[in-house]
MARTOR-12862 format. One record per residue (C-alpha): x, y, z. Coordinates in pm, 1 decimal. Example, Ala and Ser with C-alpha at 12.3 -4.5 7.8 and 13.67 -1.06 7.14 Angstrom:
2
+----------+----------+----------+
:        X :        Y :        Z :
+----------+----------+----------+
:   1230.0 :   -450.0 :    780.0 :
:   1367.0 :   -106.0 :    714.0 :
+----------+----------+----------+
END
This chain:
378
+----------+----------+----------+
:        X :        Y :        Z :
+----------+----------+----------+
:   8524.8 :  13219.6 :   7023.5 :
:   8729.4 :  13361.9 :   7310.3 :
:   9077.0 :  13214.4 :   7357.2 :
:   9089.9 :  13118.4 :   7722.8 :
:   9422.4 :  13147.3 :   7903.3 :
:   9443.9 :  12905.0 :   8197.0 :
:   9739.7 :  13086.8 :   8351.9 :
:   9554.5 :  13419.1 :   8359.1 :
:   9241.7 :  13251.0 :   8500.0 :
:   9456.3 :  13105.0 :   8776.3 :
:   9584.0 :  13454.7 :   8862.6 :
:   9225.9 :  13580.6 :   8876.7 :
:   9122.3 :  13297.1 :   9107.4 :
:   9420.7 :  13359.6 :   9333.9 :
:   9325.8 :  13727.3 :   9357.4 :
:   8978.4 :  13627.8 :   9470.2 :
:   9132.3 :  13410.6 :   9742.2 :
:   9410.5 :  13651.2 :   9852.3 :
:   9207.5 :  13973.5 :   9803.7 :
:   9503.6 :  14200.5 :   9718.7 :
:   9736.4 :  14224.7 :   9420.1 :
:  10038.5 :  14219.6 :   9649.6 :
:   9930.6 :  13900.2 :   9827.2 :
:   9847.3 :  13742.8 :   9491.8 :
:  10192.1 :  13827.9 :   9358.0 :
:  10358.8 :  13673.0 :   9662.5 :
:  10154.2 :  13352.5 :   9633.9 :
:  10237.8 :  13310.9 :   9265.6 :
:  10595.5 :  13436.9 :   9294.2 :
:  10529.9 :  13724.5 :   9057.5 :
:  10565.9 :  14100.7 :   9085.1 :
:  10252.3 :  14307.6 :   9157.8 :
:  10294.7 :  14488.7 :   8823.9 :
:  10306.1 :  14153.9 :   8639.8 :
:   9983.4 :  14043.6 :   8813.1 :
:   9809.9 :  14366.9 :   8714.6 :
:   9931.8 :  14337.8 :   8355.8 :
:   9815.2 :  13977.3 :   8316.5 :
:   9469.6 :  14058.1 :   8454.1 :
:   9441.4 :  14362.3 :   8223.3 :
:   9527.6 :  14136.9 :   7927.0 :
:   9267.2 :  13883.2 :   8034.6 :
:   8999.3 :  14154.7 :   8056.6 :
:   9082.3 :  14264.1 :   7700.2 :
:   9067.5 :  13904.7 :   7575.5 :
:   8727.8 :  13845.5 :   7736.0 :
:   8593.5 :  14189.3 :   7646.7 :
:   8459.5 :  14260.5 :   7997.0 :
:   8596.8 :  14446.9 :   8300.8 :
:   8721.4 :  14208.2 :   8568.9 :
:   8834.4 :  14448.6 :   8842.4 :
:   8705.7 :  14771.0 :   8990.1 :
:   8861.4 :  15002.2 :   9244.0 :
:   8749.4 :  14985.6 :   9604.6 :
:   8945.8 :  15243.4 :   9798.4 :
:   9313.1 :  15149.2 :   9783.2 :
:   9221.4 :  14792.0 :   9683.6 :
:   9044.9 :  14625.8 :   9393.3 :
:   8754.9 :  14388.8 :   9390.6 :
:   8619.9 :  14141.4 :   9136.1 :
:   8332.9 :  14248.9 :   8913.9 :
:   8023.3 :  14036.4 :   8863.2 :
:   8166.4 :  13940.3 :   8521.5 :
:   8485.2 :  13815.5 :   8691.2 :
:   8281.9 :  13603.3 :   8932.7 :
:   8082.6 :  13455.7 :   8643.8 :
:   8405.5 :  13368.9 :   8463.9 :
:   8549.6 :  13201.9 :   8773.4 :
:   8232.3 :  13002.2 :   8832.7 :
:   8281.9 :  12832.9 :   8496.2 :
:   8659.3 :  12819.6 :   8532.6 :
:   8630.3 :  12614.6 :   8852.6 :
:   8502.1 :  12319.7 :   8650.7 :
:   8803.7 :  12355.9 :   8423.1 :
:   9045.1 :  12370.2 :   8716.8 :
:   8882.9 :  12063.0 :   8871.7 :
:   8918.5 :  11865.7 :   8548.3 :
:   9280.3 :  11974.1 :   8510.6 :
:   9353.1 :  11857.7 :   8864.5 :
:   9210.6 :  11517.3 :   8775.4 :
:   9422.8 :  11510.5 :   8461.2 :
:   9735.3 :  11595.3 :   8662.5 :
:   9661.3 :  11315.0 :   8907.4 :
:   9595.5 :  11061.9 :   8631.7 :
:   9909.9 :  11159.7 :   8443.3 :
:  10114.0 :  11118.0 :   8759.8 :
:   9956.2 :  10776.4 :   8816.2 :
:  10023.5 :  10683.8 :   8453.7 :
:  10389.6 :  10778.1 :   8492.2 :
:  10408.3 :  10553.0 :   8800.2 :
:  10245.5 :  10263.2 :   8614.5 :
:   9930.9 :  10276.6 :   8824.8 :
:   9697.2 :  10339.2 :   8528.9 :
:   9707.0 :  10261.5 :   8159.4 :
:   9592.2 :  10007.9 :   7903.1 :
:   9817.7 :   9726.9 :   7781.8 :
:   9717.5 :   9502.0 :   7491.3 :
:   9859.1 :   9151.0 :   7525.5 :
:   9882.0 :   8895.3 :   7246.9 :
:   9941.3 :   8536.4 :   7359.8 :
:   9923.8 :   8179.0 :   7234.4 :
:   9635.6 :   7975.0 :   7371.2 :
:   9803.1 :   7782.3 :   7655.4 :
:   9968.4 :   8099.5 :   7784.4 :
:   9636.6 :   8282.1 :   7827.1 :
:   9499.5 :   8078.3 :   8121.0 :
:   9839.7 :   7974.9 :   8255.1 :
:  10012.0 :   8314.1 :   8263.1 :
:   9797.3 :   8601.9 :   8141.4 :
:   9482.0 :   8536.4 :   8344.3 :
:   9666.5 :   8496.2 :   8679.5 :
:   9867.3 :   8809.8 :   8600.2 :
:   9548.8 :   9004.7 :   8527.7 :
:   9396.4 :   8886.0 :   8854.9 :
:   9704.3 :   9003.0 :   9045.1 :
:   9701.9 :   9338.4 :   8867.4 :
:   9334.3 :   9392.7 :   8945.3 :
:   9415.7 :   9359.5 :   9312.8 :
:   9743.1 :   9553.2 :   9317.0 :
:   9701.8 :   9796.2 :   9023.7 :
:   9329.0 :   9833.4 :   8951.7 :
:   9399.8 :  10126.3 :   8720.7 :
:   9596.5 :   9907.0 :   8477.6 :
:   9370.3 :   9754.1 :   8213.0 :
:   9484.5 :   9448.8 :   8017.1 :
:   9319.6 :   9357.6 :   7687.8 :
:   9397.7 :   9006.1 :   7566.5 :
:   9414.4 :   8881.6 :   7210.0 :
:   9472.3 :   8510.8 :   7150.3 :
:   9690.7 :   8431.2 :   6849.6 :
:   9924.2 :   8163.5 :   6723.6 :
:  10275.9 :   8168.2 :   6865.4 :
:  10427.9 :   8305.0 :   6545.3 :
:  10147.3 :   8547.8 :   6465.4 :
:  10188.7 :   8751.8 :   6784.2 :
:  10508.5 :   8908.3 :   6649.4 :
:  10327.0 :   9032.4 :   6341.6 :
:  10066.7 :   9190.1 :   6569.6 :
:  10340.5 :   9341.2 :   6785.5 :
:  10526.8 :   9485.6 :   6487.1 :
:  10203.8 :   9630.8 :   6347.4 :
:  10122.9 :   9800.8 :   6678.8 :
:   9808.8 :   9590.7 :   6732.3 :
:   9938.8 :   9461.7 :   7068.2 :
:  10185.3 :   9610.1 :   7317.9 :
:  10321.3 :   9285.7 :   7461.1 :
:  10348.0 :   8939.8 :   7303.9 :
:  10381.8 :   8596.6 :   7464.4 :
:  10521.6 :   8321.0 :   7249.1 :
:  10749.0 :   8019.0 :   7242.9 :
:  11118.8 :   8086.2 :   7208.7 :
:  11122.6 :   7854.6 :   6908.4 :
:  10887.2 :   8094.8 :   6729.6 :
:  11053.9 :   8416.4 :   6846.6 :
:  11271.9 :   8644.7 :   6634.4 :
:  11641.8 :   8639.0 :   6710.7 :
:  11782.1 :   8862.9 :   6982.8 :
:  11947.5 :   9062.5 :   6704.0 :
:  11610.9 :   9175.6 :   6564.8 :
:  11616.7 :   9554.3 :   6620.7 :
:  11238.2 :   9578.9 :   6647.2 :
:  11186.4 :   9384.9 :   6969.4 :
:  11312.3 :   9333.6 :   7322.4 :
:  11275.5 :   8971.7 :   7437.0 :
:  11218.2 :   8880.7 :   7802.9 :
:  11254.6 :   8510.9 :   7906.2 :
:  10963.8 :   8406.2 :   8128.8 :
:  10975.9 :   8035.7 :   8201.7 :
:  11087.0 :   7690.7 :   8094.9 :
:  10782.6 :   7464.2 :   8075.3 :
:  10868.5 :   7095.5 :   8141.7 :
:  10746.0 :   6834.8 :   7896.3 :
:  10615.2 :   6511.1 :   8045.0 :
:  10553.6 :   6192.0 :   7853.7 :
:  10207.9 :   6036.2 :   7832.6 :
:  10204.5 :   5655.8 :   7824.1 :
:   9923.0 :   5400.3 :   7803.8 :
:   9849.8 :   5262.3 :   8148.2 :
:   9958.4 :   4911.9 :   8049.7 :
:  10278.5 :   5027.6 :   7878.5 :
:  10577.1 :   4813.0 :   7973.0 :
:  10766.2 :   5119.8 :   8094.4 :
:  10477.2 :   5290.3 :   8273.5 :
:  10633.9 :   5215.8 :   8612.4 :
:  10998.5 :   5191.7 :   8507.6 :
:  11259.2 :   5369.9 :   8719.1 :
:  11466.3 :   5644.3 :   8557.3 :
:  11258.2 :   5656.8 :   8239.1 :
:  11434.1 :   5826.9 :   7948.8 :
:  11306.7 :   5941.0 :   7612.7 :
:  11546.1 :   5703.6 :   7438.2 :
:  11367.8 :   5414.1 :   7609.1 :
:  11066.6 :   5502.8 :   7393.9 :
:  11251.9 :   5529.3 :   7062.3 :
:  11073.7 :   5222.6 :   6926.8 :
:  10723.9 :   5346.9 :   7012.7 :
:  10491.4 :   5524.8 :   6770.0 :
:  10464.2 :   5894.6 :   6864.7 :
:  10158.1 :   6115.5 :   6846.3 :
:  10199.1 :   6484.9 :   6756.5 :
:  10091.7 :   6737.9 :   6498.3 :
:  10194.0 :   6706.1 :   6136.9 :
:  10362.4 :   7047.2 :   6135.0 :
:  10402.8 :   7361.3 :   6341.0 :
:  10576.5 :   7439.6 :   6670.6 :
:  10461.0 :   7134.2 :   6864.5 :
:  10584.5 :   6901.4 :   6592.5 :
:  10918.3 :   7083.8 :   6597.5 :
:  10940.1 :   7069.6 :   6978.3 :
:  10863.3 :   6695.6 :   6988.9 :
:  11113.6 :   6614.5 :   6716.4 :
:  11381.3 :   6835.3 :   6872.9 :
:  11339.3 :   6676.6 :   7217.4 :
:  11359.7 :   6324.4 :   7076.9 :
:  11656.7 :   6405.6 :   6855.2 :
:  11837.2 :   6553.7 :   7156.3 :
:  11780.6 :   6216.3 :   7324.5 :
:  11945.8 :   6041.6 :   7031.2 :
:  11663.3 :   5928.0 :   6805.8 :
:  11412.8 :   6050.6 :   6550.3 :
:  11052.9 :   5982.1 :   6658.2 :
:  10836.5 :   5766.3 :   6436.4 :
:  10507.5 :   5949.7 :   6395.1 :
:  10237.0 :   5690.7 :   6433.9 :
:   9948.2 :   5938.0 :   6434.4 :
:   9893.0 :   6308.6 :   6373.5 :
:   9655.2 :   6505.6 :   6595.8 :
:   9597.6 :   6873.4 :   6667.0 :
:   9417.8 :   6854.6 :   7002.5 :
:   9512.3 :   6725.7 :   7344.6 :
:   9177.2 :   6549.0 :   7372.0 :
:   9253.4 :   6342.6 :   7062.7 :
:   9619.0 :   6289.7 :   7154.7 :
:   9544.7 :   6161.2 :   7505.9 :
:   9255.5 :   5946.6 :   7382.4 :
:   9492.2 :   5774.8 :   7139.9 :
:   9754.5 :   5732.3 :   7412.9 :
:   9492.4 :   5577.2 :   7638.6 :
:   9394.1 :   5339.1 :   7358.7 :
:   9755.1 :   5221.3 :   7334.7 :
:   9809.5 :   5374.7 :   6991.9 :
:  10130.2 :   5553.5 :   7088.1 :
:  10303.8 :   5790.1 :   7330.2 :
:  10323.4 :   6169.1 :   7338.8 :
:  10501.7 :   6462.6 :   7498.8 :
:  10268.7 :   6691.3 :   7694.4 :
:  10358.5 :   7039.5 :   7827.4 :
:  10305.8 :   7084.2 :   8199.7 :
:  10197.3 :   7444.3 :   8167.6 :
:   9872.4 :   7499.3 :   8347.7 :
:   9558.5 :   7561.0 :   8146.0 :
:   9266.5 :   7701.5 :   8336.5 :
:   8916.8 :   7578.3 :   8260.1 :
:   8594.9 :   7771.3 :   8266.8 :
:   8435.9 :   7850.8 :   8599.6 :
:   8267.1 :   7543.0 :   8739.3 :
:   8503.4 :   7306.6 :   8559.1 :
:   8844.8 :   7191.2 :   8670.2 :
:   9096.4 :   7473.6 :   8678.7 :
:   9384.9 :   7241.2 :   8617.4 :
:   9684.1 :   7162.5 :   8411.1 :
:   9860.5 :   6855.8 :   8283.7 :
:   9672.2 :   6539.6 :   8365.8 :
:   9774.3 :   6382.7 :   8693.1 :
:   9946.4 :   6669.5 :   8869.1 :
:   9989.6 :   6694.9 :   9242.6 :
:   9871.1 :   7015.0 :   9408.8 :
:  10028.6 :   7100.2 :   9741.8 :
:  10058.1 :   6728.7 :   9822.4 :
:   9694.4 :   6657.4 :   9729.8 :
:   9640.9 :   6399.3 :   9459.1 :
:   9484.4 :   6539.2 :   9143.7 :
:   9376.6 :   6294.9 :   8878.6 :
:   9214.5 :   6502.5 :   8612.2 :
:   9272.7 :   6827.7 :   8435.1 :
:   9195.8 :   7069.6 :   8163.7 :
:   9435.5 :   7056.0 :   7875.6 :
:   9456.9 :   7273.3 :   7568.7 :
:   9680.1 :   7477.9 :   7346.8 :
:   9821.1 :   7491.0 :   6997.4 :
:   9949.3 :   7173.4 :   6835.0 :
:  10051.9 :   7158.2 :   6475.2 :
:   9968.9 :   7526.8 :   6438.8 :
:   9601.8 :   7487.9 :   6534.6 :
:   9416.0 :   7541.5 :   6859.9 :
:   9366.2 :   7234.0 :   7071.6 :
:   9034.5 :   7138.9 :   7221.5 :
:   8989.1 :   7145.7 :   7596.7 :
:   8934.6 :   6822.4 :   7785.6 :
:   8762.7 :   6862.7 :   8123.0 :
:   8787.2 :   6577.4 :   8372.3 :
:   8638.2 :   6580.7 :   8719.5 :
:   8892.1 :   6515.7 :   8990.3 :
:   8905.1 :   6366.8 :   9337.9 :
:   9101.3 :   6577.4 :   9586.4 :
:   9203.5 :   6449.7 :   9925.2 :
:   8971.7 :   6149.5 :   9887.0 :
:   8658.3 :   6343.0 :   9796.7 :
:   8517.4 :   6446.4 :   9461.3 :
:   8564.1 :   6809.3 :   9376.6 :
:   8491.8 :   7013.2 :   9066.5 :
:   8665.6 :   7338.9 :   8992.6 :
:   8959.8 :   7316.0 :   9232.2 :
:   9183.4 :   7618.4 :   9177.4 :
:   9507.5 :   7520.5 :   9011.5 :
:   9824.2 :   7593.5 :   9198.0 :
:   9649.6 :   7600.1 :   9537.0 :
:   9557.7 :   7326.3 :   9777.9 :
:   9211.9 :   7347.5 :   9941.1 :
:   9362.6 :   7536.3 :  10235.0 :
:   9488.7 :   7807.3 :  10003.4 :
:   9858.0 :   7710.0 :   9987.3 :
:  10048.9 :   7744.1 :   9663.4 :
:  10136.6 :   7433.1 :   9464.9 :
:  10457.6 :   7361.7 :   9281.3 :
:  10258.4 :   7132.1 :   9045.8 :
:  10497.3 :   6833.0 :   9039.8 :
:  10409.9 :   6526.9 :   8834.4 :
:  10681.0 :   6316.4 :   8994.8 :
:  10900.6 :   6045.5 :   8846.3 :
:  10657.9 :   5776.7 :   8961.0 :
:  10392.9 :   5940.7 :   8749.4 :
:  10021.8 :   5992.7 :   8793.2 :
:   9754.7 :   5766.2 :   8649.9 :
:   9446.4 :   5908.6 :   8488.9 :
:   9213.5 :   5649.3 :   8349.9 :
:   9424.3 :   5468.7 :   8093.5 :
:   9703.7 :   5731.1 :   8078.7 :
:  10017.0 :   5760.7 :   8290.9 :
:  10202.4 :   6094.0 :   8298.0 :
:  10576.8 :   6051.8 :   8362.8 :
:  10829.4 :   6320.6 :   8445.5 :
:  11149.7 :   6285.0 :   8243.9 :
:  11401.3 :   6362.6 :   8517.2 :
:  11702.8 :   6262.2 :   8307.9 :
:  11626.2 :   6421.5 :   7971.2 :
:  11438.9 :   6720.8 :   8117.2 :
:  11288.6 :   6841.7 :   7789.2 :
:  11151.7 :   7195.6 :   7802.9 :
:  10971.6 :   7446.1 :   7590.1 :
:  11069.1 :   7804.5 :   7662.9 :
:  10814.0 :   8083.4 :   7687.8 :
:  10920.8 :   8442.4 :   7621.4 :
:  10759.4 :   8784.2 :   7631.3 :
:  10839.6 :   9051.8 :   7376.2 :
:  10774.0 :   9424.5 :   7344.6 :
:  10866.7 :   9676.3 :   7080.3 :
:  11215.1 :   9813.3 :   7138.2 :
:  11200.4 :  10087.8 :   7401.4 :
:  10842.1 :  10007.0 :   7505.9 :
:  10965.9 :   9814.9 :   7810.4 :
:  11032.0 :  10155.1 :   7965.2 :
:  10658.7 :  10228.1 :   7961.4 :
:  10533.7 :  10210.6 :   8318.2 :
:  10208.0 :  10019.6 :   8250.0 :
:  10381.2 :   9767.6 :   8022.6 :
:  10643.3 :   9724.3 :   8293.5 :
:  10374.1 :   9647.5 :   8550.6 :
:  10226.1 :   9376.8 :   8327.3 :
:  10570.4 :   9226.9 :   8268.9 :
:  10629.2 :   9223.5 :   8645.8 :
:  10300.3 :   9041.2 :   8699.9 :
:  10381.0 :   8784.4 :   8429.0 :
:  10723.3 :   8721.3 :   8579.3 :
:  10568.5 :   8672.7 :   8922.3 :
:  10323.4 :   8415.4 :   8785.7 :
:  10602.9 :   8237.2 :   8598.6 :
:  10820.5 :   8228.2 :   8910.3 :
:  10533.8 :   8093.9 :   9121.1 :
:  10515.0 :   7791.4 :   8891.5 :
:  10802.9 :   7631.0 :   9083.7 :
:  10865.8 :   7275.2 :   8972.1 :
:  10608.9 :   7289.1 :   8694.9 :
:  10739.4 :   7584.7 :   8508.5 :
:  11071.8 :   7713.5 :   8630.1 :
:  11173.3 :   8059.7 :   8526.2 :
:  11432.6 :   8079.3 :   8253.2 :
:  11766.6 :   8231.9 :   8325.6 :
+----------+----------+----------+
END
């Protein structure tokens, strides 16, 4: 098979366009003798004459025109490759594989993907849901390019394999039975609930987060019940079986259901009493609970989280006074301010990749837009 030389083919094409060796040499910043030599070498490689004399000039042979007809397709494809490589270097195209724990997928990853589709349609994001601790194994193995996890599950900053990027601090609200003696109390603190039975997973990150928050408030929580799903946890709270900490991070439901977050949030000043909740508790995935919600005095299904009906952005506050949903009251802990911290991680050096950088930018923008519900870590 003939070994094709793109550089020599380019000289041949330029000669066809410029018509003389001298003009070709000027266009390519070569000497006329170098142009003639390269074309002679190309003719030997192809085994056919490419030029023939025409007075004091030369003209292309039929074989040369045949070669250029096929070479044009090659040049066209190379031009496309050049353009795509330039776009890749600018972060305008590329594929980024993201591993994330379940609550982070609808709350952070999906909004970031939507924003990227509008601003950077050439950047493709492939999502893989995994437990908070597992994403680092996937990242180390090269199965994902970017991992979202809880800071409590993250490697230390001294780990030479990864670069950690703080994204947000997700507030934890307390869920109380509607008839709880402190449901309407002013200045509610975690320590006020030290004598209550608590509901959380038997092990795993959510158990650790609940225990850590309560211990920081000066007591060790008595675990009255163990549950792995928000549906079960909130049902038990409603039944008066105990109290629970609930993350405020938004969890988006399927199309046609509520795209909501923590039960009882306020969106842009509109009352929302109902939500979709989900995520990992005790190391297992939580079920999703979908509740229809009234907005602005009228029933509405599928209201977009973080936006009021007019399209304004919400800061998702629960408020110290709380929100009532059926038999559950969600209270913001304005004194204790417990948080769970969400971080992104990439393999060391990979943050310099343009496409990965674009995805990180989009995730940071979503985290920042959370306002009161999920303030960005510093």
